[in-house]
N, CA and C of each residue as an Amber inpcrd file, in Angstrom:
protein
   402
  -4.0350000  15.7770000  -1.9230000  -3.6210000  16.0960000  -0.5740000
  -2.1180000  15.9380000  -0.4860000  -1.4800000  16.8020000   0.2450000
  -0.0550000  16.6330000   0.4780000   0.3150000  17.3000000   1.7890000
   1.4220000  16.8620000   2.3380000   1.9940000  17.5220000   3.4960000
   3.5000000  17.4910000   3.3100000   4.2460000  17.7260000   4.3550000
   5.7010000  17.8050000   4.2290000   6.3230000  16.4780000   3.8070000
   5.6600000  15.3640000   4.1150000   6.2610000  14.0590000   3.8530000
   5.5430000  13.2280000   2.7970000   4.2330000  13.4120000   2.6350000
   3.4420000  12.5260000   1.7810000   2.5940000  13.2990000   0.7800000
   2.2860000  12.6330000  -0.3170000   1.3710000  13.1570000  -1.3260000
   0.3350000  12.0690000  -1.5950000  -0.9490000  12.4340000  -1.6650000
  -2.0170000  11.4760000  -1.9850000  -2.8030000  12.0060000  -3.1750000
  -3.1610000  11.0950000  -4.0780000  -3.9330000  11.4950000  -5.2580000
  -4.7030000  10.2960000  -5.7820000  -5.7050000  10.5720000  -6.6060000
  -6.4990000   9.5040000  -7.2130000  -5.6500000   8.7440000  -8.2230000
  -5.8460000   7.4280000  -8.2660000  -5.1390000   6.6160000  -9.2460000
  -5.6580000   6.9510000 -10.6400000  -4.7660000   6.9800000 -11.5850000
  -5.1380000   7.3050000 -12.9660000  -6.0360000   6.2290000 -13.5800000
  -5.8270000   4.9750000 -13.1650000  -6.6180000   3.8490000 -13.6570000
  -7.2320000   3.1360000 -12.4520000  -8.3000000   3.6880000 -11.8670000
  -8.8600000   3.1120000 -10.6440000  -9.3460000   1.6800000 -10.8480000
  -9.0470000   0.8450000  -9.8540000  -9.4490000  -0.5610000  -9.8840000
 -10.4790000  -0.8770000  -8.8070000 -11.0200000   0.1730000  -8.1920000
 -12.0670000   0.0220000  -7.1770000 -12.8530000   1.3260000  -7.1370000
 -13.9760000   1.3010000  -6.4250000 -14.7980000   2.5070000  -6.3110000
 -13.9800000   3.6730000  -5.7650000 -13.1530000   3.4060000  -4.7810000
 -12.1980000   4.3850000  -4.2640000 -10.8060000   3.8280000  -4.4620000
  -9.9280000   4.5540000  -5.1390000  -8.5640000   4.0680000  -5.3800000
  -7.6210000   5.2640000  -5.3730000  -6.8730000   5.3850000  -4.2940000
  -5.8970000   6.4610000  -4.1490000  -4.4920000   5.8810000  -4.0920000
  -3.5250000   6.7190000  -4.3900000  -2.1150000   6.3820000  -4.2130000
  -1.5330000   7.3730000  -3.2130000  -0.6960000   6.8760000  -2.3200000
  -0.0040000   7.7260000  -1.3570000   1.4790000   7.4460000  -1.5130000
   2.2530000   8.5080000  -1.7310000   3.6940000   8.3290000  -1.9200000
   4.4570000   9.2730000  -1.0000000   5.6340000   8.8370000  -0.5490000
   6.4800000   9.7500000   0.2230000   7.1980000  10.7080000  -0.7270000
   7.4450000  11.9130000  -0.2580000   8.1960000  12.8750000  -1.0680000
   9.6480000  12.4210000  -1.2420000  10.1940000  11.8020000  -0.2130000
  11.5640000  11.2850000  -0.2830000  11.5540000  10.0090000  -1.1200000
  12.4950000   9.8920000  -2.0630000  12.5190000   8.6890000  -2.8960000
  12.8950000   7.4710000  -2.0610000  12.0750000   6.4570000  -2.1840000
  12.3440000   5.1410000  -1.6090000  11.9780000   4.1700000  -2.7080000
  12.8340000   3.2170000  -2.9610000  12.5910000   2.2480000  -4.0220000
  11.3410000   1.4250000  -3.7560000  11.1430000   0.3690000  -4.5370000
   9.9490000  -0.4650000  -4.3700000   9.9370000  -1.1970000  -3.0320000
   8.8140000  -1.8010000  -2.7380000   8.6090000  -2.4830000  -1.4590000
   9.6700000  -3.5630000  -1.2090000  10.2590000  -4.1100000  -2.2630000
  11.3280000  -5.1060000  -2.1000000  12.5500000  -4.5240000  -1.4100000
  12.7360000  -3.2170000  -1.4940000  13.9000000  -2.5610000  -0.8980000
  13.7300000  -2.2630000   0.5840000  12.5360000  -2.4280000   1.1190000
  12.2920000  -2.0810000   2.5130000  12.9800000  -3.0540000   3.4600000
  13.4120000  -2.5180000   4.6050000  14.0490000  -3.3210000   5.6470000
  13.4000000  -2.9940000   6.9890000  13.8690000  -3.6630000   8.0160000
  13.3690000  -3.4140000   9.3670000  13.5350000  -1.9370000   9.7510000
  14.5860000  -1.2920000   9.2630000  14.8220000   0.1180000   9.5810000
  13.6790000   1.0120000   9.0990000  13.0490000   0.6600000   7.9880000
  11.9210000   1.4570000   7.5050000  10.7360000   1.3700000   8.4620000
  10.5700000   0.2380000   9.1210000   9.5110000   0.1260000  10.1300000
   9.8710000   1.0230000  11.3040000  11.1590000   1.0200000  11.6940000
  11.6200000   1.8790000  12.7850000  11.4130000   3.3520000  12.4970000
  11.5050000   3.7330000  11.2260000  11.2870000   5.1260000  10.8320000
   9.8020000   5.4560000  10.7210000   8.9670000   4.4640000  10.9380000
   7.5130000   4.6340000  10.8810000   7.0200000   4.9850000   9.4840000
   7.7960000   4.6320000   8.4450000   7.3820000   4.9350000   7.0750000
   6.0460000   4.2870000   6.7490000   5.9410000   2.9830000   7.0050000
   4.7140000   2.2790000   6.6330000   3.5230000   2.7790000   7.4340000
   3.7500000   3.0260000   8.7200000   2.6630000   3.5380000   9.5400000
   2.2280000   4.9200000   9.0520000   3.1880000   5.7500000   8.6420000
   2.8530000   7.0870000   8.1340000   2.0380000   6.9920000   6.8560000
   2.4350000   6.0850000   5.9760000   1.6940000   5.9160000   4.7330000
   0.2690000   5.4560000   5.0150000   0.1250000   4.5790000   6.0000000
  -1.1860000   4.0080000   6.2940000  -2.0670000   4.9440000   7.1190000
  -1.4650000   5.8320000   7.8900000  -2.2340000   6.7050000   8.7840000
  -2.6730000   7.9620000   8.0480000  -3.5290000   7.7900000   7.0850000
  -3.9890000   8.9090000   6.2750000  -4.9910000   9.7380000   7.0530000
  -4.9210000  11.0050000   6.8810000  -5.8840000  11.9020000   7.4990000
  -7.1080000  11.9610000   6.5880000  -8.0690000  11.0700000   6.8220000
  -9.2280000  10.9540000   5.9420000 -10.0800000  12.2210000   5.9160000
 -10.0670000  12.9810000   7.0040000 -10.8230000  14.2320000   7.0120000
 -10.2290000  15.2100000   6.0090000  -8.9030000  15.3430000   6.0150000
  -8.2480000  16.2390000   5.0570000  -8.4630000  15.7460000   3.6370000
  -8.4680000  14.4370000   3.4520000  -8.6940000  13.9000000   2.1160000
 -10.1040000  14.2500000   1.6470000 -11.0820000  14.1530000   2.5500000
 -12.4650000  14.4810000   2.1930000 -12.5790000  15.9510000   1.8030000
 -11.9250000  16.8110000   2.5690000 -11.9600000  18.2440000   2.2790000
 -11.4010000  18.5530000   0.8940000 -10.4990000  17.7460000   0.4250000
  -9.8530000  17.9910000  -0.8660000 -10.4420000  17.1410000  -1.9900000
 -11.5980000  16.5300000  -1.7270000 -12.2590000  15.7610000  -2.7680000
 -11.6560000  14.3920000  -3.0110000 -10.8830000  13.8770000  -2.0570000
 -10.2630000  12.5650000  -2.2080000 -10.8550000  11.5550000  -1.2340000
 -12.0620000  11.8120000  -0.7560000 -12.6550000  10.9600000   0.2690000
 -12.9260000   9.5590000  -0.2510000 -12.7470000   8.6020000   0.6200000
 -13.0990000   7.2180000   0.3440000 -14.3770000   6.8990000   1.0960000
 -15.1640000   6.0130000   0.5330000 -16.3870000   5.5970000   1.2070000
 -16.0220000   4.8730000   2.4960000 -16.8300000   5.0490000   3.5440000
 -16.5440000   4.3290000   4.7820000 -16.6830000   2.8300000   4.5660000
 -15.9760000   2.0640000   5.3550000 -16.0760000   0.6130000   5.2430000
 -14.7200000  -0.0330000   5.1510000 -14.6990000  -1.1460000   4.4760000
 -13.5030000  -1.9810000   4.4170000 -12.4560000  -1.3830000   3.4800000
 -11.5800000  -0.5740000   4.0290000 -10.4950000  -0.0030000   3.2400000
  -9.3530000  -1.0060000   3.1920000  -8.7520000  -1.1510000   2.0370000
  -7.6440000  -2.0840000   1.8340000  -6.4060000  -1.2640000   1.5000000
  -5.3070000  -1.4910000   2.2270000  -4.0630000  -0.7530000   2.0430000
  -2.9460000  -1.7280000   1.7050000  -2.1650000  -1.4270000   0.6680000
  -1.0570000  -2.3240000   0.3670000  -0.2050000  -1.8610000  -0.7950000
   0.7700000  -2.7180000  -1.1250000   1.7770000  -2.4110000  -2.1310000
   1.8660000  -3.5310000  -3.1580000   2.0790000  -3.1670000  -4.4200000
   2.4190000  -4.1510000  -5.4470000   3.8720000  -4.5640000  -5.2610000
   4.1680000  -5.8140000  -5.5590000   5.5320000  -6.3300000  -5.4440000
   6.1220000  -6.4710000  -6.8390000   7.2750000  -5.8270000  -7.1050000
   7.9100000  -5.9860000  -8.4210000   8.1630000  -7.4550000  -8.7230000
   8.0600000  -7.8670000  -9.9640000   8.0180000  -7.0310000 -11.1540000
   6.6090000  -6.5630000 -11.5200000   5.6320000  -6.7590000 -10.6530000
   4.2480000  -6.3920000 -10.9550000   3.9160000  -4.9760000 -10.4960000
   4.8230000  -4.0590000 -10.7560000   4.5580000  -2.6450000 -10.4870000
   5.1860000  -1.8380000 -11.6130000   4.5700000  -0.7340000 -11.9310000
   5.0470000   0.0630000 -13.0640000   5.8760000   1.2630000 -12.6290000
   5.9160000   1.5430000 -11.3390000   6.6430000   2.6930000 -10.8170000
   7.6580000   2.1910000  -9.7990000   8.9010000   2.5910000  -9.9320000
   9.9440000   2.1170000  -9.0180000  10.2080000   3.1360000  -7.9140000
   9.1240000   3.5360000  -7.2850000   9.1150000   4.4280000  -6.1250000
   7.9760000   3.8820000  -5.2750000   8.2320000   3.6500000  -4.0000000
   7.1930000   3.0380000  -3.1860000   5.9220000   3.8900000  -3.2350000
   4.8040000   3.2180000  -3.4030000   3.5100000   3.8970000  -3.4180000
   2.4670000   2.9660000  -2.8260000   1.7080000   3.5120000  -1.9120000
   0.6770000   2.7600000  -1.2110000  -0.6370000   2.8810000  -1.9660000
  -1.2540000   1.7360000  -2.2530000  -2.5940000   1.7220000  -2.8450000
  -3.6010000   1.7230000  -1.7000000  -4.5930000   2.5910000  -1.7950000
  -5.6690000   2.6770000  -0.8080000  -6.9740000   2.4470000  -1.5640000
  -7.6890000   1.3850000  -1.1800000  -8.9150000   1.0040000  -1.8930000
 -10.1210000   0.9980000  -0.9720000 -11.2700000   1.3270000  -1.5620000
 -12.5510000   0.9920000  -0.9440000 -13.3550000   0.2710000  -2.0080000
 -13.9410000  -0.8840000  -1.6350000 -14.7140000  -1.6730000  -2.5890000
 -15.9630000  -0.9270000  -3.0390000 -16.5900000  -1.4370000  -4.0740000
 -16.2670000  -2.6870000  -4.7620000 -15.1090000  -2.5150000  -5.7490000
 -14.4060000  -3.6320000  -5.9530000 -13.3190000  -3.6770000  -6.9190000
 -13.8700000  -3.9340000  -8.3130000 -13.1370000  -3.4660000  -9.3070000
 -13.4490000  -3.8590000 -10.6730000 -13.0110000  -5.3140000 -10.8260000
 -13.4110000  -5.9540000 -11.9030000 -12.9820000  -7.3390000 -12.1410000
 -11.4640000  -7.4150000 -12.1880000 -10.8370000  -6.5010000 -12.9060000
  -9.3800000  -6.4860000 -12.9840000  -8.7580000  -6.1850000 -11.6220000
  -9.3800000  -5.3040000 -10.8570000  -8.8860000  -4.9820000  -9.5230000
  -8.8550000  -6.1890000  -8.6030000  -9.8660000  -7.0560000  -8.7110000
  -9.8920000  -8.2750000  -7.8960000  -8.7080000  -9.1730000  -8.2170000
  -8.3120000  -9.1990000  -9.4830000  -7.1800000 -10.0310000  -9.9000000
  -5.8350000  -9.3960000  -9.5570000  -5.7580000  -8.0790000  -9.6310000
  -4.4850000  -7.3860000  -9.4580000  -4.0780000  -7.1840000  -8.0050000
  -5.0260000  -7.1710000  -7.0870000  -4.7190000  -6.7970000  -5.7100000
  -5.1720000  -7.8510000  -4.6980000  -4.7860000  -9.1040000  -4.8950000
  -5.1750000 -10.1290000  -3.9200000  -4.2850000 -10.0740000  -2.6770000
  -4.8750000 -10.2460000  -1.5170000  -4.0960000 -10.3650000  -0.2850000
  -4.1580000 -11.8250000   0.1170000  -3.0250000 -12.4960000   0.0980000
  -2.9430000 -13.9130000   0.4670000  -2.2010000 -14.0350000   1.7940000
  -2.6580000 -14.9710000   2.6050000  -2.0320000 -15.1620000   3.9080000
  -1.6880000 -16.6230000   4.1060000  -0.7590000 -16.8440000   5.0140000
  -0.5110000 -18.1890000   5.5150000  -0.2220000 -18.0390000   7.0010000
   0.0490000 -19.1190000   7.6630000   0.1330000 -19.1220000   9.1240000
   1.1070000 -18.0950000   9.6950000   2.1890000 -17.7960000   8.9960000
   3.2130000 -16.9140000   9.5650000   3.3000000 -15.5550000   8.8920000
   2.3340000 -15.2100000   8.0630000   2.3940000 -13.8950000   7.4330000
   1.8200000 -13.8800000   6.0380000   2.6090000 -13.3580000   5.1120000
   2.1650000 -13.1660000   3.7400000   2.2390000 -14.4600000   2.9530000
   1.1920000 -14.7240000   2.1830000   1.1880000 -15.8710000   1.2840000
   1.7410000 -15.5000000  -0.0770000   1.7040000 -16.4490000  -1.0080000
   2.2020000 -16.2350000  -2.3640000   1.2960000 -15.2290000  -3.0660000
   1.8070000 -14.0520000  -3.3720000   0.9930000 -13.0040000  -3.9950000
   1.8770000 -11.8680000  -4.4670000   1.3960000 -11.1230000  -5.4560000
   2.1240000  -9.9540000  -5.9430000   1.6110000  -8.6760000  -5.2920000
   0.8800000  -8.8130000  -4.1850000   0.3780000  -7.6670000  -3.4350000
   0.5470000  -7.9710000  -1.9600000   1.0100000  -7.0020000  -1.1850000
   1.2160000  -7.1910000   0.2510000   0.4950000  -6.0680000   0.9890000
  -0.2890000  -6.4390000   1.9950000  -0.9750000  -5.4160000   2.7860000
   0.0450000  -4.7210000   3.6880000  -0.3040000  -3.5460000   4.1790000
   0.5880000  -2.8200000   5.0830000   0.8690000  -3.6550000   6.3220000
  -0.1670000  -4.2600000   6.9070000   0.0310000  -5.0740000   8.1100000
   0.9730000  -6.2390000   7.8430000   0.8040000  -6.9080000   6.7020000
   1.7050000  -8.0080000   6.3540000   3.1330000  -7.4970000   6.1940000
   3.2960000  -6.3640000   5.5220000   4.6350000  -5.8080000   5.3100000
   5.3140000  -5.5100000   6.6410000   4.5980000  -4.9050000   7.5640000
   5.1770000  -4.5910000   8.8710000   5.5740000  -5.8660000   9.5950000
   4.7110000  -6.8810000   9.5850000   5.0150000  -8.1530000  10.2490000
   6.2710000  -8.7880000   9.6730000   6.3610000  -8.8490000   8.3520000
   7.5130000  -9.4630000   7.6830000   8.7920000  -8.7010000   8.0140000
   8.7540000  -7.3860000   7.9170000   9.9520000  -6.5790000   8.1470000
  10.3810000  -6.5910000   9.6060000   9.4300000  -6.5890000  10.5350000
   9.7850000  -6.6390000  11.9570000  10.4930000  -7.9380000  12.3160000
  10.2020000  -9.0130000  11.5810000  10.8940000 -10.2950000  11.7890000
  12.3110000 -10.2640000  11.2400000  12.6500000  -9.2170000  10.4890000
  13.9610000  -9.1480000   9.8590000  13.9900000  -9.8080000   8.5000000
  12.8300000 -10.1780000   7.9810000  12.7290000 -10.8210000   6.6680000
  12.5330000  -9.7470000   5.6060000  12.5450000 -10.1490000   4.3490000
  12.3130000  -9.2290000   3.2350000  11.0050000  -9.5970000   2.5500000
  10.3620000  -8.6140000   1.9600000   9.1140000  -8.8370000   1.2330000
   9.4470000  -9.3870000  -0.1410000   8.6960000 -10.3900000  -0.5620000
   8.9110000 -11.0200000  -1.8670000   7.5910000 -11.6250000  -2.3460000
   7.5960000 -12.1400000  -3.5830000   6.3770000 -12.7350000  -4.1370000
   5.9420000 -13.9690000  -3.3640000   6.8920000 -14.8110000  -3.0230000
   6.5360000 -16.0600000  -2.3390000   6.2040000 -15.7940000  -0.8740000
   5.8390000 -16.8350000  -0.1730000   5.5050000 -16.7030000   1.2420000
   6.6610000 -16.0800000   2.0080000   6.3070000 -15.2380000   2.9440000
   7.3480000 -14.6610000   3.8000000   6.7260000 -14.2290000   5.1240000
């Protein structure tokens, strides 16, 4: 699936029953490079607001249920262009280890994966996304 701003495709090495990647056509570095301005541009919301009907029409449908959306945090990413992972369980054993979402009272916990909601919360505070709590 693609449109003027985004491209979505199946992950080459799926770590869950449904595993897609969504990337913007415009180059944006890894999630560590994001700032509050990216939230203002609605980048994260655009990445997360996938048109699931269009995806289904193109054979990229995810099973209904608990969809998980998020980003790997460098150095635990192999591509230096922001890309959103979209999952539907069940996860593979490796997927459970690679994509943990950790939380603490004020946002993201210590983890190499950040959910879209956590990323928006952190960036709206004016903070930066990192491996440690933020």
